[in-house]
C-alpha positions in Angstrom: 0.0 0.0 0.0 1.2 3.5 -0.9 2.2 5.8 2.0 -0.6 8.3 0.9 -3.2 5.6 1.1 -1.9 4.4 4.5 -2.0 8.0 5.8 -5.6 8.4 4.5 -6.7 5.1 6.2 -5.0 6.2 9.4 -6.9 9.5 9.3 -10.2 7.7 8.8 -9.4 5.5 11.9 -8.4 8.5 14.0 -11.7 10.3 13.2 -13.7 7.2 14.1 -11.8 6.9 17.4 -12.3 10.6 18.0 -16.1 10.3 17.5 -16.2 7.3 19.9 -14.3 9.1 22.6 -16.3 12.3 22.2 -19.4 10.3 22.8 -17.9 8.9 25.9 -16.8 12.3 27.2 -20.3 13.6 26.5 -21.8 10.8 28.6 -19.1 10.9 31.2 -17.7 14.5 31.4 -15.5 13.6 34.4 -13.8 10.8 32.5 -10.2 11.8 32.6 -9.0 9.0 30.3 -11.5 10.0 27.6 -10.3 13.6 27.6 -6.7 12.6 27.5 -7.3 10.3 24.6 -9.2 13.0 22.8 -6.2 15.3 23.2 -3.9 12.7 21.7 -6.2 12.1 18.7 -6.6 15.8 17.9 -2.8 16.2 18.1 -2.2 13.4 15.6 -4.9 14.9 13.3 -3.1 18.3 13.4 -5.9 20.1 15.1 -3.8 21.6 17.8 -6.3 24.2 19.3 -8.8 21.4 19.9 -6.0 19.2 21.4 -5.2 22.0 23.9 -8.9 22.3 24.9 -9.1 18.6 25.5 -5.9 18.5 27.5 -7.2 21.5 29.6 -10.3 19.5 30.4 -8.2 16.5 31.4 -6.0 18.7 33.6 -9.0 20.1 35.3 -9.7 16.6 36.5 -6.1 15.6 37.2 -4.0 18.8 37.5 -0.6 17.0 37.9 -0.8 14.5 35.1 2.7 14.5 33.4 1.5 13.4 30.0 -1.2 16.0 29.7 1.1 18.8 31.0 3.8 17.8 28.6 1.4 17.6 25.7 0.2 21.1 26.6 3.8 22.4 26.5 4.4 20.8 23.1 1.1 22.1 21.7 1.7 25.6 22.9 5.1 25.6 21.3 3.5 24.4 18.0 1.2 27.4 18.1 4.0 29.8 19.2 2.3 30.4 22.6 5.7 30.6 24.1 4.8 32.3 27.4 2.2 29.6 28.0 4.7 26.9 27.2 7.2 28.4 29.6 4.6 28.6 32.4 3.6 25.0 31.8 7.2 23.7 31.7 8.1 25.5 34.9 5.1 24.0 36.6 6.0 20.5 35.4 9.7 20.8 36.3 8.7 21.6 39.9 7.3 18.0 40.0 9.9 16.4 37.7 13.1 18.4 38.2 15.3 15.9 36.5 13.2 15.3 33.4 15.3 16.1 30.4 12.4 16.2 27.9 10.6 18.9 29.9 13.8 20.9 30.4 14.5 20.8 26.7 11.0 22.2 25.9 11.6 24.9 28.5 14.9 25.8 26.8 13.1 26.1 23.5 10.4 28.4 25.0 13.1 30.6 26.5 15.0 30.8 23.2 11.9 31.9 21.3 11.1 34.5 24.0 14.6 36.0 23.4 15.8 35.2 26.9 19.2 33.7 25.9 21.0 33.9 29.2 18.2 32.0 31.0 18.2 29.5 28.2 21.9 29.0 28.4 21.6 28.4 32.2 18.9 25.8 31.5 21.3 24.2 29.0 24.0 23.9 31.6 21.5 22.3 34.0 20.4 19.8 31.2 24.0 18.7 30.8 24.0 17.5 34.4 21.2 15.0 33.6 21.5 11.6 32.0 20.9 12.4 28.3 20.7 10.3 25.1 23.0 11.2 22.2 20.0 12.8 20.5 19.3 14.9 23.6 22.9 15.9 23.9 22.9 17.1 20.3 19.7 19.1 21.0 21.3 20.8 24.0 24.5 21.6 22.0 22.4 22.9 19.1 20.6 25.3 21.5 23.9 26.4 23.0 25.4 27.1 19.6 22.3 28.9 18.4 22.0 31.0 21.6 25.7 32.0 21.6 25.3 32.9 17.9 22.4 35.2 18.8 24.6 36.9 21.4 27.4 37.4 18.9 29.7 35.0 20.6 31.0 33.3 17.4 33.9 31.5 19.0 31.7 30.0 21.8 29.1 29.0 19.2 31.8 27.3 17.1 33.0 25.4 20.1 29.6 24.0 20.7 29.3 23.1 17.0 32.6 21.2 17.3 31.3 19.4 20.4 28.3 18.3 18.4 30.4 17.1 15.5 32.4 15.0 17.9 29.1 13.1 18.5 27.8 13.2 15.0 30.7 13.8 12.6 28.8 13.1 9.4 25.9 15.4 10.1 25.7 17.7 7.1 23.6 20.3 8.8 26.1 20.7 11.6 29.0 20.9 9.2 27.1 23.6 7.2 26.6 25.6 10.3 30.3 25.3 11.1 31.2 26.7 7.7 28.8 29.6 8.2 30.4 30.4 11.6 33.9 30.2 10.0 32.7 32.8 7.5 31.5 35.0 10.4 35.0 34.6 12.0 36.7 35.6 8.7 38.2 32.1 8.4 37.0 31.9 4.9 39.6 29.5 3.5 38.6 27.0 6.3 35.0 27.6 5.4 35.6 26.7 1.8 37.3 23.5 2.7 34.4 22.6 5.0 31.8 23.4 2.2 33.4 21.6 -0.7 32.2 18.1 0.2 28.8 19.4 1.3 28.0 20.6 -2.2 27.7 17.0 -3.2 25.0 16.4 -0.5 21.6 17.1 -2.0 19.9 18.0 1.3 22.3 21.0 1.9 23.7 21.6 -1.6 21.8 24.9 -2.1 22.7 26.3 1.3 26.3 25.1 0.9 26.7 26.9 -2.5 25.3 30.1 -1.0 27.8 29.9 1.9 30.6 29.2 -0.6 29.6 32.3 -2.6 29.7 34.3 0.6 33.2 33.0 1.5 34.5 33.7 -1.9 33.1 37.3 -1.7 34.8 37.9 1.6 38.1 36.8 0.0 37.5 39.3 -2.8 37.2 36.4 -5.3 34.2 38.2 -6.9 34.2 36.5 -10.3 34.1 33.0 -8.7 31.3 34.2 -6.3 29.4 35.7 -9.2 29.6 32.5 -11.2 27.9 30.6 -8.4 25.3 33.3 -7.7 24.4 33.7 -11.4 23.7 30.0 -11.6 21.7 30.0 -8.3 19.6 33.0 -9.5 18.9 31.2 -12.8 17.7 28.0 -11.2 16.2 28.8 -7.8 13.3 31.1 -6.8 14.2 34.5 -5.4 12.5 33.7 -2.1 15.0 30.9 -1.5 18.0 33.2 -2.0 16.4 35.9 0.1 15.9 33.4 3.0 19.6 32.4 2.7 21.2 35.8 2.4 18.7 38.0 4.2 17.0 35.7 6.7 15.7 38.7 8.7 13.2 39.5 5.9 9.5 38.7 6.5 8.0 35.9 4.3 5.8 38.2 2.3 8.1 41.3 2.3 9.2 41.0 -1.4 6.1 40.8 -3.6 6.1 38.8 -6.9 5.6 42.0 -8.9 8.3 44.0 -7.1 11.9 44.5 -8.3 13.9 41.7 -6.8 17.4 42.3 -5.5 20.3 41.0 -7.4 22.9 39.0 -5.4 26.5 39.6 -6.4 29.9 38.9 -4.9 30.6 42.6 -4.3 27.2 43.0 -2.8 27.7 40.1 -0.4 31.0 41.5 0.6 29.5 44.9 1.4 26.6 43.3 3.2 29.1 41.4 5.5 31.1 44.6 6.0 28.0 46.6 7.1 27.1 43.7 9.5 30.6 43.8 10.9 30.3 47.6 11.5 27.2 47.0 13.6 29.6 45.1 16.0 32.1 48.0 15.8 34.4 45.8 13.6 36.1 48.2 11.2 38.6 45.6 9.8 37.5 46.1 6.2 36.9 49.9 6.4 40.1 51.1 4.7 40.1 48.4 1.9 36.4 48.9 1.3 36.6 52.7 1.0 39.7 52.5 -1.2 37.8 50.4 -3.7 34.3 52.0 -3.5 34.2 52.8 -7.3 34.8 49.1 -8.1 32.4 47.8 -5.5 29.6 50.2 -6.5 29.7 49.0 -10.1 27.2 46.2 -9.5 24.6 48.7 -8.2 24.9 50.8 -11.3 24.7 47.7 -13.5 21.8 45.9 -11.9 19.9 48.7 -10.2 19.0 46.9 -7.0 21.8 44.8 -5.3 21.7 43.3 -1.8 24.4 45.1 0.2 24.5 48.1 -2.1 21.1 49.6 -1.4 20.9 53.4 -1.7 19.9 54.1 1.9 22.6 51.8 3.3 25.3 53.6 1.3 24.4 56.9 2.9 26.8 56.1 5.8 29.8 55.9 3.4 32.2 58.7 2.4 30.9 58.9 -1.1 30.6 61.7 -3.6 27.0 63.0 -3.7 27.1 62.3 -7.4 27.7 58.6 -6.6 24.8 58.5 -4.2 22.6 60.0 -6.9 23.8 57.5 -9.5 23.0 54.5 -7.3 19.5 55.8 -6.5 18.9 56.7 -10.1 19.9 53.2 -11.2 17.3 51.7 -8.8 14.7 54.1 -10.0 15.4 53.3 -13.6 15.2 49.5 -12.9 11.9 49.9 -11.1 10.5 52.0 -13.9 11.6 49.5 -16.5 10.1 46.6 -14.6 6.8 48.3 -14.1 6.4 49.8 -17.6 4.3 46.9 -19.0 2.0 47.0 -16.0 1.7 50.8 -16.3 0.7 50.4 -20.0 -1.8 47.7 -19.1 -3.4 49.6 -16.3 -3.6 52.8 -18.3 -4.6 54.9 -15.3 -6.4 58.1 -16.1 -6.6 61.0 -13.7 -9.9 62.8 -13.5 -9.5 66.6 -13.6 -10.0 68.3 -10.2 -13.1 70.4 -9.9 -12.8 74.0 -8.6 -15.0 73.3 -5.5 -13.4 69.9 -4.8 -11.1 69.4 -1.8 -7.5 68.5 -2.6 -7.0 64.8 -1.9 -3.6 64.0 -0.4 -2.4 60.4 0.1 0.4 59.4 2.4 2.0 56.0 1.7 4.1 54.2 4.4 4.8 50.9 6.1 5.8 52.7 9.2 2.5 53.9 10.6 3.5 52.2 13.9 5.9 52.6 16.8 8.6 53.7 14.4 10.7 56.9 14.0 8.7 58.0 10.9 5.4 57.8 12.9 7.0 59.6 15.9 7.9 62.5 13.6 4.6 62.8 11.6 2.0 61.7 14.1 0.4 65.1 14.4 0.7 66.0 10.7 -2.5 64.3 9.7 -4.7 66.2 12.2 -3.5 69.7 11.3 -4.6 69.8 7.7 -7.4 72.2 7.0 -10.3 69.9 6.3 -12.2 72.5 4.4 -9.4 72.4 1.8 -7.9 68.9 2.1 -9.0 65.3 2.3 -6.4 63.1 3.8 -5.8 59.4 2.9 -3.4 57.1 4.8 -2.2 54.1 2.8 -0.5 51.5 5.0 1.9 49.0 3.5 2.1 46.9 6.6 -0.5 45.6 9.2 -1.0 47.7 12.3 0.9 47.0 15.4 -1.8 48.3 17.7 0.5 51.0 19.1 -0.6 54.5 20.1 1.0 55.8 16.9 -0.9 53.4 14.7 -4.2 54.2 16.4 -3.7 58.0 16.3 -2.7 58.2 12.7 -5.3 55.7 11.4 -8.1 57.7 13.3 -7.0 61.2 12.2 -6.9 60.4 8.5 -10.2 60.9 6.6 -9.7 57.5 5.1 -7.2 54.9 6.2 -6.6 52.1 3.7 -4.7 48.8 4.2 -2.6 48.0 1.1 -0.9 45.1 2.8 -1.6 41.9 0.9 -2.3 43.7 -2.4 0.0 43.5 -5.3 1.6 46.7 -6.6 -0.8 46.9 -9.5 -3.8 46.3 -7.1 -2.5 49.0 -4.7 -2.0 51.5 -7.5 -5.5 50.8 -8.9 -7.0 51.4 -5.4 -5.2 54.7 -5.0 -6.3 55.8 -8.4 -9.9 54.8 -7.7 -9.8 57.1 -4.6 -9.0 60.0 -6.9 -5.9 61.1 -5.0 -4.4 64.3 -6.4 -1.0 64.3 -4.5 0.6 61.1 -3.4 3.4 61.3 -0.8 6.0 58.6 -0.5 7.2 58.5 3.2 9.7 55.7 2.6 12.2 56.7 0.0 14.5 53.7 -0.4 14.2 52.4 3.2 13.0 48.9 4.1 9.4 48.1 3.3 9.3 50.8 0.6 7.3 49.9 -2.5 8.5 52.4 -5.2 6.8 50.1 -7.8 3.4 51.6 -6.7 4.6 55.1 -7.6 6.1 53.8 -10.9 2.6 52.9 -11.9 1.6 56.7 -11.6 -1.6 56.3 -9.6 -1.7 60.1 -8.9 -0.9 63.1 -11.1 1.5 64.6 -8.6 3.9 62.3 -6.6 6.4 63.6 -4.1 8.9 62.1 -1.6 9.0 63.3 2.0 10.9 62.3 5.1 11.8 58.7 4.3 
């Protein structure tokens, strides 16, 4: 029997069992075993909310049951209810202080809650307990990850090496070791670590990305570009973005937006900027001495990771160079959106003499952000007899005071998040906006593609 058929049959059986136990719990609401079994069945069916509800009913009958409490921890982690998982794990550890399974789940909750020091302390405690090899590796993985988050590259590498002493052929651990070596500027060692991994299908893509980064750090740009050009020809942009810019949100780059180009020079600059955040100025003199060469990719491709116009403002560049880089991106955006602009064929209705001037403000930072801090009161001070104010938000609200104040003081506040650039431009044009203000410039979450579609007759940039 095929695995798919087996899984389908298993699901049928699980639903039959669930119906049977639900009947039992309805007839016997104080039946602890029935509720516990219902929780197990819902968990296996992937219905985690219902599993938690069943486990809570079981725990109301037997508050200290280990299986139900542990199931609650695991289910909360699956739903990213990390505070609840931490509370449940703390409660259970009071009864079972030497239970490694529970402690490992507590470490995971602390890690997700960005409490690295507490998580590291819990890891040290876990290492005093009898652990299986798999559990030892899990603890070491947490320690390496937590030290990495804290910027302790050497400590992180030491934990990786300890893990490899237990699982020397683990490709994922070797890949992480190579990435750490890149961070430590030990790029030749990284290349030696990566070469055999490129032949391992499960990590081949990530290993090639790491190799391109190592080559870029060694100023072997042509070799890095050969790898990157091949990757960009055969893999979706989202996969490359996850590898080179993992901080980006899953839906941050839209399908109809200008996608960044990844180049060797761009990766080198990206790594240099990251180092400067740590006050590491090792590459400063070499980088500034070769700026003309390094900027060439931005002028060639228009939008290059590591060579973004806003990021370059911190460098000692001639203003003409800043302008050239920004103009290259503007040209690339305009070229990309030209077919859509022709297809939409947006027409602006002439403004009537007695009609209020409609002004639209576009931003993804109508939230607890510096932009909102500066312009919060702007929207309320327009003369409403002369102006009608539209706010167009590129990101979901964060519920902050700034979000609430701005959204409530606009005459109309429109969510563009989730719309394509063409859909967003169409919506703005339908509102009959006369002046459209870009509050982003070339900062993160900007969508210049909307403006390239010309949804308003007058478009200006301000603040961003």
